[in-house]
N, C-alpha and C positions, 0 to 999 in steps of 0.2 A: 723531294729528289732522296732516292733508300741509296745510300754510302755504301761501297766497298773497300777493306783494306786492299794494299796493293801486296804486302808482304806480313810475314807470320810474326807475331810477339811472343816468342815461347815461354817468357818469365812473367806476363801479365795477362797472356793469353787475349784472342780476339772476342769482342763482343759482337762485331760485322762479319757476314763471310770475305773469305780473302776471295779475289778475283781469280787467282791461280787457280783454285779449285774448279771452277767451269770451264779455263783453258782444257784443264785436264781431262773433263766428261766430255768434252768433244773428241777426243781420241780414245774414249773406251775406259779411262781409269776412273772409276767412280768414287774411289776412297785415295785419300792424300797418303800414299805410304810415307813411312822414315825411312831413307836409303842412308846408309853406311858412307861418312865423309872424308876418314882418315884411317890410318893402320891400325889405329887403338879402337877400331869399331863405333867410335862415338857418331851419332845418326843427326840429320836433318830432315826437314821436309823436302819431297821431290818438287821442284819448283820449274815452271817451262821455261825461265832463263836460264835453267842449268843445263837443258841439253840445246838452248835455240842455235847454238853456234854449228850443231851438226846438219841444221838444216838452211841454216841462214847464213850465207858469205858476204861479208860487209866490206867497203871499197879500202879501207886502210888496211885489211889482213890480204886483201886476194892477191898482193904480189909478195909475199912472205914467204922466205926462203924455209922456213921452219914448219911443222905441220899447221895447217890452217885450222883444224878441229881443236887441238889441245890448247887450253886456258894458257896466257902468257906467263901466268903466275903458278909456278910448280906446286904450290898449297892447294890451287884450286883443279888442277889435273885428279884428285883420286874423285872428288865427288861428281865430276864431269863422267868420269868411267863407269863410276859406279850407277848413274842415271842411265848411261847407255844400257848396262848388265840388265836392270829392271826394264826398261823397254825394249830390249832384245827377249828377256826369258821370264820377266813379270816376280823374278825372285827378288827380296830383300832382306833375305838373311835374318828375319826375326829371331831366330833362335841362336843368334851370336852376340855374345856379352861384351861390354865396354872392357877393353884391357887397360890394367893400369901402366901407366908412366911411372919412370923409375922416381921422378918427385913425388906423386901421388901416391906411391908405395910406401917413400920415406915419412910423409907426413901422415898418413894411416897407422903407421907404425909407431910414431910420437904421440898420436891421439891415443892411441891406446894404451902406451905406455902411462899418459897424464891419468886417462880414463882410471886403469887398474889400480896406479899409486893412490889417486883419489879415496878409491871405495875401499883400498888396505886400509887406509887410516881411518875412515870412519868405521869401518868393521872393528878395528883394534878397540877404538873409544868404545863400541858397545859393550865388547868381550872383556873390559876393565870395569863397566860399569856392573854388569852382571858378575863378575867375581866377587865385587863388594857385597852385593847381596848375599851372597853366598855364606860372608862370615858370620850371619847371625844362627846358622845351622852349626856352628863350632863344636866338637864334641858329642854331639849328638848320633846316636844309632838310627839314621832316618829311616832304614827298611825295619827293623825291628818294630821300631815308633808306629809306623805304618799297618804294619800287622797286626799290633796289639789295638791298634784303633779300629781298624777292621773288623776284628772279632768282637769289639765291645759294640761295633755299629751293628753287625748281626743280630746281637743278642737284643740290642734295642728295637731294633725293626719287628725282630719275632713278640717281643711285647707287645709293639703295636700292633702288629697282626691277631695277637689273641684278644687285647681291648676289643678291637674292633667288632671281632667276632662276637665276642660277649654282649657287646653292645647291639649288634645284630639281632641275637638270641633274643634279649630283652625288651628290642622294640617287637616282636613276632609275638611275645606272651604279654607286652602291653597291649597290642592292639585286639588280642584275645578277649581281655579283661574288660577292655574299653566297651567293645560288644556286648558282652554280658553283662555290664554296669546299665547300658542302654535299654536292654532287655527286659532288666529290673527294674528301671524306671519307667518303663511302659507299663508293665503287670501292674506295679502299685498304683499308679496313676487311673488305672482302668478300675481297680478295687476301690480307689477312691470315691469316682464317679459314681461307680456300684450302690456304694456306701450310701452317697447323696441319693440315690434312687429311693434307696430302701429307707430311708429315714423320712422321705415324702410321704412314699406311699404309708408309711406307719402313721403317721400325721394325718393323713386323709384319711383313713379307717377310724381312726381315735374318735378325728372330728364326726363321722357318719354315727357311730354308736352311740356318741354323747347326745348328738341330736336327736336323734330317735327317741332317747330315754327322755328328754326334756318335752316332746312332743306329748307324750303321754298324757301330761298334767295340765294343756293348753283347754280350754273346755271348746266345744264346737258350735258353730250358729246353727239355731234350728230356723232362722226366717233370714230371706234375699235382705241385706242393707238396701237393697235399691227398690226393689220391688215389693216387698214385703210380703212375699209368699214364701211356703213352705218347704224347706229343704231336706230331701231326702239321703240320709246318712249311707255311704257307702263304706263297706271294709278296706282298709288300706293295709299292705304288708310290710311286714318290720324286717328290717335289713341285719340288725344286731347280732344274731347268730351268725349269719353269713362273714359278717365285718369280723368280729370276733376269730371265726376259724382262719379268716384270710390274714389277719392281724398275726395270730398265734404261729402260721406259717412262716412270713416275712421276717418276724422277731428272731426266730429260729437260723433263718438263711444268714440274716445280719451277724448272728453268735458264730456263724461258721467262716464270715468273712472277715469278720476281725482276725478269727485267729490264722487264714491265711495271708492277714496284710501283716501281721507279726511276723508270721514267717519271711515274706519277701523283704521285710524292713531288715530283719536278721541277715540274710541273705545280700542285700545292697550293701548294708555295712561291711559285713567281712569282705565283698569284692574291691568296696574301696580301700580298706585297710592293706590290701595285696598289693593294688593301682600304687598307692602312696609307696610301699615299700620297692616297686619295681624301678616306678619315676626316681627315688632316691639314689639306688643302687645306679640307674643308666646315667644320673649326672653326676654320680662321683666319677664313673669310668669316664665321662666327656670330659670333665674336671683332670682327670690324669692323665690322658693324651695331650690336651693341649697344653697344660702347664707343666708336664713332668717330661713324658716320654719325647714328645716332638720337639721341645728345646734340647734337650740331652742329646736326639738324633742329631739335629742342626748342628751343635755344638762337636760333635763327633766329626762331621763330614767337614766341618770348616778347618777344625785340626788335619784332617786327612788332604784335605785341599793344599794347606800349608805346605805340609812334607812332598807332596806331587809338586809344589812349585820348586823346589829344589831340586828335585830331579830333572823337571821340565830346565831350569836354569842350565845344570850340567849338560843336557842334550844341545841347549841354544851354544853355549862355549865351544863345545863340540864341533858344532855345526857351523860356527865361525870361524873358528880355525882352520877349516878342511878348506871352506871358502875363500880364507886369505890364501892359503897355500896353493889352490886351484888357480886364483887371479894371478900371483906371483910366478906361478908357472909359465902362463902364457908370455911373461916376458923373458925367457931364458931363450936365448938366440940357440936354436937346433941348425946343425951344419947343412948350409943350403946344398940342395940336390939339383945339380946342373940339368935345366929342362927348355925344351925349345919355345922361345915367345913364339905366340901366336899373333900374326899379324895377316892386316887385311890387304889383298893385291887384287882389285878389281879385274884385271887381265887375266887372274888365273879361275875367273868364273864366266869369261865370254863364251858363246856356244862352242862346241866340239870341234866344228867345220867352219868357223868364223873365217880363219885367214883362208882356208881354201876357195870359199864363195867370195871373198873380196879380190882375190887374185882373177878370179874365172870373170866377176861383173867388170873388174877393172879393165881386163883385156879387152872384153865385148864392146865397151864403148870406146875406148882408143879406138879399136878397129873400126867400130860406126863411125867415130869422128874422120876415117881415113887417116890416121895419122902416119907420116910417111916413118918408114925404118922401124917398124915396131915388130919387135923380136919377143922381148918378154917384160911382161910387168908384176910388180909384187907387192904386197902389204906390208912395210914394216911394220909389226905391231908393236915393236920397242919404239921407233919412234913416230908409230901412227901416220905413217905420210907411204906415198907412192914412191916406188924407184922404177924407173922405165930404162929397160935393156940394162939393166945392173947398175946405173947412175942415179944418184939421188939429185933433186931438182934443182939444190943449192950449188953444185957442181958445174961448173962452166955454163951456164945457162944464165938468161936474162929474166927481168921482170915479167915480159909477156908469157914467158914459156912457163915461168912458175904460175902466173894468174891461171893459166891454162889446166896445168894439171892440179892444181887448187880446186877449181871447179869441178874437175873430171872426178876427184877425191870426194865432193859432195855428192855430184850424181851416183857415184858407188854406193855411198850412203843411203842414197835415196832408194837405190834398187834392192839394197840388204832389208830397210825396213819394208817394203812393199811385199816382198817374197818371204823373208825370215822370221821377223821380228812378229812379237807380241802384241804392241803397239807400235801403229805409223804415225806421225805427227799429219801424212798428207799434204805436205807443203816444202816448195822448195823457192829460196830467194837467192839472188844473186846479185851484188852491185859490180860492174865494171868488171866483168870475165874477159872481155878483148883488151883490159888496160895494158899496154906496153907492146902488143902485137903488130902495133901501126907504124913501131920503129925499124923493125926489119932487121936489128943490127945482129942479133946472134941467132937468129932463127932463121931457116932456110927457106921457109915457105909459108910466110905468115897467112897471107891470104888463104891458104885451102885449109890451114888450121881454123880460123874465126867461120870460115864458111861450114865447114864440117860440123863444128860445135853447134851453129845457131841450125844446122838442118836439124842434128839431135834432138834439140829442143823441140821442133818443129814435128818431128816425127812422133815423140812421146809425150804428146799433149795428155793423154789419156792417162797418165800414171799418177797425178795428181797436179793442184795448183802448182804454177811455174809462174815467178816473177823475177822478172830480167830488167835490171836499171841499167842503160848503156847510154854512150855518147851516140847520137845516130850518125855522126860523120865516120864513124868507126865500122858502120854496120855492114857486112857484105850486101853485094847485091842480088836480094831475093825478095819475093813478093812476099811480103808476111802476111799481110792480110786475106789474100786470094787462099794462103795454106791455112786459115783460122785460127790466126794469131789476131788478139786484141792488142793493138799497138796505141799507143797514148803518147803524142809528142808535146813535149813543152818548148813553145817558139820563145816567149818573154816579149812577143808581137814584132821579133827582128825580121820574120821572114813568113810566106806562107807556107803552111806544112801538105806534103802530097800525103799525110793519110787523112782518112776520114774523119778521127776523133784526135782534137788538139785542144790546147788552152795556154794560158800565159805560164802557168806553174802549177805546182801540185796539189794546192788548195783549189778547188772550184770556186768562181767568183771572184777571186783575191787575184788584182792585179797592181802592177806597180803605180808610182806616184805620178811619173809621167804620163801614165795611161789613164789615170783614176778621172 
């Protein structure tokens, strides 16, 4: 089962839908507005039950000498009238703010005074604490000290900048000499490789020459050692001269290479010497920046920050003093300027021609009900009731007459809802509209009044659902079913009903114990 809330919980909220919103949607109100409930513009949800009495007239109120529309409690009347304003015009006056009552205004002022005094006390304690901190600067010309330190800081930062620039230049020169060193090392390496090659060539040529000389002293064989045949000797070419010539050339080149190697070694030593000096200078500059200049700059900045703290403390003290004065100024009672208090009067916001329309509809309905001696009728907005022929219904009239006029007032509102309101409930219910008209004590022609009223109901069935609860013995002799009315008679099984539809009581299928 899906549970619905019957009413709103403005403090905790509603976790499930409120059935009221469904009822409002049935007449075209898709959102639940917050309407004004009193003169101070306090708001409440618009509820179906708030304006129910404008189209449901119950038996307890039907004969009242007062307005049947207005709630019996005067405090509830503004909310009811505000609901009517919304139904008539769709206005909820969302731009109007809640007005302070005298009690709320006094409470607000007391709360402001407490708040101000508390915060002035807190501010005063902070100000005293700051003033104690300022004592550390007694006898010091803070502004002069700051200027001196700023100048020193400027010099120190300039020194760091110069050292940094020199360090960058040294790095550039170091890079150049590193490249030159690498180049010299590469050339020296090549010389050594070439030198090794020359030495190998000299050793090879020497071996060839020496071998050729030795071969001259070796005797040759005249016969083959295998077949013992005679061997014909061929002349062999000598490589001694060619080898000696090549050896002399290589030795000459080796001597030139040794000289070049000596030169490149000297150049490499010179480059490395300059590199060492540059690296030492670069290290000195970096050490100067890291261990002297930067710590000095930090010390100067810390000193400046210390003196600036003094200035900030002074400024904070001034601000706190100003804040305290401003807070206390809010407590100074200014002369009250008389001004009109804004209050909410729902009747002031009824449609412009509301009264004229109500008068017109009331006259037409009474005339159609064949009210005898009708001369004039007026809807008194102050009393929220009808006055027929200049008389209030409470004056020299019995309960039956009052029930009749109250019923007509309900029909007047129904007509206004249909013709002029933005939202129309589309329903009219009345319990015992003929109550007292059967007595005929102070009413000249009660039967004509009863018949005229019931005939009006029958004739205007198309104006919305109409539900009438009445004692069957009080009904005038009219063929209601032929006229299109749906008549349900509750018999309690005491008699057989003359109507097509009848039952024991209101609930279908429920009978008394004696008939169970």
